[in-house]
N, C-alpha and C positions, 0 to 999 in steps of 0.2 A: 703579582708585580714583588721587587725586594722592598726591606722595611725601609730604608733610605737609595734615594736617585739623585745622581747630579741630574741637577738642570743648567742649560745655557738660557738667559733671559737676555731677548731683544725687545728695545723699543721700535715698534714701526708706526707708520703713518696710517693707521686702521682707524677705521669709522666708529666708534662707541656703539653706532646705529643697528651695525651690520655685525656686533659682536651679538647684541641683546637677540637681534632677531633669530638667533641661533634654538631656541625657545620656541618651542609650538605657541599659537594663538591663544588657546585658552588657557595657558598658563600666564600668559603674557596680560591678559582679559582680569585674571585672579590677582594677579600680583597689584596693579592698579587699581582694582577693586580696595585694598588692602593698604593703598594709599591715598584713598582717596581722589583719583585723575579722573576727570570726564574721557568717555569716549564713547563711540557708537560702536554698536555689537555686527555689524557690516565690515567692521575695517580689518585690513587683512594685518599678519604680523610686521610687515614692512613699517604700515603706520602706526601700531602700537608701540614698534619700537621706538619708534621716533619720536613718540607721544614721553613714553620713559623717558628718553635720554633729555631732551630738551628740556622737561620738569627738574631732572638733577642739577643740569647743567645751571639752570636757575634759582633752584632753590638745594646749594651746596649742601645744608644743615641735614637737609633728608639721609644723606650717607653715615650718618653718626648716629642714628636709630634706628635704621635698615640693618647695616650690618654692625656686627659684636669690635669691641676693642681688640681682640685678640686679631682678629680679620683685617680691619686696617692700618695697626701695625704691620703687622705680615707685607700688606703690601707695603708699605712704605720700607719696608728692607728689600724688597723687589726692584725698587725704584733706584736702589741704589747698588744694584748689585749685578754682574755679568753672568753668573756664575752662582748656581747653589744648591746644598744639601736637603733635597726636599722630603721628608715624612710624609705615610701616609695620612695622619692629621692635616700638615701641610696640604694634601692634595683635594681632603675636602674644603679648605678654606679657597684654594684656588680654585673650585668647581662655584664656591660661592661669589666669589668677585665677578666670575664670568657675568654673572645673571645682569650686572649693572653695567655692561661694559668694559668694566677696567683691565680687561687681560683675556686671551684665547691661549690655548694650550693645546702639546702634541706631546699625549705621553705613549714612549712604546714602550710594548708588550715584551720585547726582549731586555733583559738586564743588564746586558752589555753595553747596548745602546743610548743614549741621553736621551730624557727630553726635551721640549722646547717649549719654553714661556713667554709669549709675546704679547709683551704692554703697551696697550694703546698709547702713543703721543697723544690725543687727544687730551684724554683722560687723566693724564700727566702733565699737561699744560695749566689744566684748569684745577687739579687739586693738588698739589704735590705740596706749593709752600702753605694752601689753608688744612691740609690733613696734619702737617709739622705747626702749628701754631699753637703757642700757648691755649688760646679759648679751644681750641678744637680737638686738644687734650682735655682739658679740664671738661667739654662735652661727653667724651669717651666716658671717661671715669663716671660722671653720672647716670648715663642709661646703663653703664657696666653694674654700677649700685642697684639699680632698678631690678634689672638683668636678674640679681642675686638674690634679692627680696623677693621677686616673683618665684624664683625657686624653690625658694624657702618657707615660703607661707602657702604655696599651695600644695606640698609636702603635707603639712598638716588639714588644709582644706579638703583636697580632691576636686570640691565645686562649690562656686560660689558668683553670687550676682554681682559684676562689671561694681556697682555702685561699690557694696560694700567692701570689695575688694581695695578699690581706688580709696576710700576711707583708711581702710588698713596703715595701705601706702605711706597715706599722708602721716600717720599718728608712728609708724614705726622711724621715718625720715623726721619726724617733730617740725617739719615744715608745708608750706602747699603747695601741690601741683597742679597743672594747666591739666581739665579733665579732657580734651581732646588729644591734648598732644601725650597723655599716655593713654588714651583708646588707642592713637596709631602707632605707638610703640609696640602696643599688645599683637597688633593685628598685622604687622611690618618687619617685627624683629627675626632675623631669620633664622638666629640659633636658637630662636624661640619652637621653632614650626614644628620639632619632633618631641616639643614637650609637652605643647596646652595649645588650645584656641581659643577664640571666644565663640559660642553659640546662642542662637534663639532658639525662646521656648515661644512656640507657638500659640500654645493659648494665652498666656500670660501678656507676651511679649516681653519679657524680660529677658534680657542680655546678660550671659554668665560668663567667667571666664573658666576652663575645664581643662584638668589632667592629664593626659590619654591614659595614666595608670588607673583612673578609674575605671571598675570593669562594670557599673550598675549605672552610671548617673541620672535617670529618673528615679530611683528607687533611693537613690541616697537623699537628693532634694524631698522626696518625700516624707524619709523620717523626720531628714532635720525639719522637717515644716511642724512637724506633729510636737518635735523639741521645744514650744516658744517661751518655755520659762524659764530657756536655755541661751545666753548668747554665745557668737563665738567663741574661741578662746585666744586671748592677748597677746600674740608673741611680741616682744621686744627685737631690736633690731638684731643682738650680740645671735641671740636662737637662731633667727630666720636665718644672719647669715652662716653659720655652724653647718646649719643641716646644707643649706645649699652648698658649702664648698667641699662635705662629705659624701657627696652624690644620693641624700637622699637618707642618711643614717644619721639619727641624734643622737645625745648622752640618754639612751635609754636601758632601762634595767633589764640584763638578760641577752644586749648583743654579746659583751666578753665573754660570761659562760658560756655560750654555747659557740662563737668560735673558739675557745678554749678545746671543748670535745670536739669538733670536727678536727682540729687541728693535729694537737696533741694524741687524742683515743683512737680517731676515725683514719686520720692520719692523711688528711684532706690538702690538697694546696689551697695556698692562700686565696688565690683568684677565684676557682670554686667554692670556695667557703663562703665569699666575698654576695656571690650570686645563690648561693642556698639562702644565705640571711636576709637577700635584698628580697626574695620571692613568701618568704615567712613573712617579713615586717608588711608587704602590700596584699600578704593574705591575710593578716589581720585587719590592716588600714581599710579594708574593703568589704568588712564584716566576717567573716569566717570564722568560725568556732577553732577553739585551743587545739580541742579532736582533730580538729581536721588539717590543720599545720603539724601535727603531730603526724598524719598521717601522711602526709605529702613528704616528709623527712623519712619516714621510713622507704618510701618508696623509690627517692632519688639517690639515700646513702643504703647500700646492699649489706652492710656490717653494724647501721644502726640500733638494729634488734637487741643486740647484748646489751644497748645503752638504753631501752625504752623511758624506764624511771627513770634518769637522771637527767637525761637528754627534756623528757617533759616535766620535770620541775622546774628547767628553764625556759621553756616554752612557755609556763605561765606567767612567770616572771615578765616577759616578752609581751606576752597578751593585755596585761593590765596598765604596762608603761608606754606601750605605742600608741598616737595618735590617731583616732578613728574619725572616718569622713563620715559617718552619721553623728555621731556625738560633735560637731561641729568641731573637730581638733583637739577634742578633749580623749585624754584618755580614760580609758576603761574607770583607771583607781582615783583620777582628779575628779572623773565623773561624781563616783560615791562617796569621794570624801567630802564633796563640794555640795553636791545636790542630796545627795541620799542619808547619811550623816548627819546634816547640818540642818535636815528638815522641822526639824523641833527645837531649834534653838533660840527661838523666843515663845515665849507663854503670855496668852491674852489675862490680865487681870480683871476681875469682876470692877465694876467703877459706881459711880453713886458715893452719894455722903452717908457714913455708918450712922443707922438704926440708933435714937436718943434712947435708953433705958426708961 
């Protein structure tokens, strides 16, 4: 498929349920569980699709937390045009919008042939004015902020209990949030499915939210539990949003220095440099040593051995400044400064009245 492709857009009298039923029965059941809709295990996909359709038609607000603001605004664009230039990213949005029966599509593999997007008239009639309303736009923005916060916070924490994550979200927003609404949002938000997931710890019954970049969640939880004296790193709104908007990169020492070595001295292109830096950050966040990070760089970059000492110096900077999952989002330098160097800040004075001579 070429980078951009012209598609013809047609509004047809297509039943939303018939589009939804193109998903497998198991996928539909999984999605109904995510949004807390009851169903029978014996139901076929036609009945499951009809249940989903009726639910979103009755509760139009569901679509606002299920789909991202980007997806819904793209849908409103499709409704207003007969033809559009579609990028690869747009095709991903089209695939997501098919889930709730908003549209169907035909993507021709031949780059010289046009593709087609078939809009459901039923969906357009039900949602067109609603999604263009001021109230819906405000709700889209609210959920968009939630998603950005989750991405930023979970870059620091890796895995954390739902209750604690909910508490920290409210603190970042400086306003209360309905916990059931937030839980539904985490479970159903399509754009977060590739980022993280709610998981249940069987022995304790505690529900956690896990970032998929965590390599060993059980180990991380065990280590976090051993640090009882240490609370989770308190993120403010701006820091969380900065990390979210920069694909998991914070303003951490070592990043610009390593990037300069890769691009200026090793002549590695920008995109590959970003991938290598992200890989180094994930190794550190998951608890690997600075030596292991260095050895991986030596494998990834064939000419890196000539700059081994310089690279290791910058890796150590990165190692100390990046938030670590096992340290509850604290960096190693922050942990050392706060918990180790300040261990003897207070001195116990001997009490009692002075003895009379």
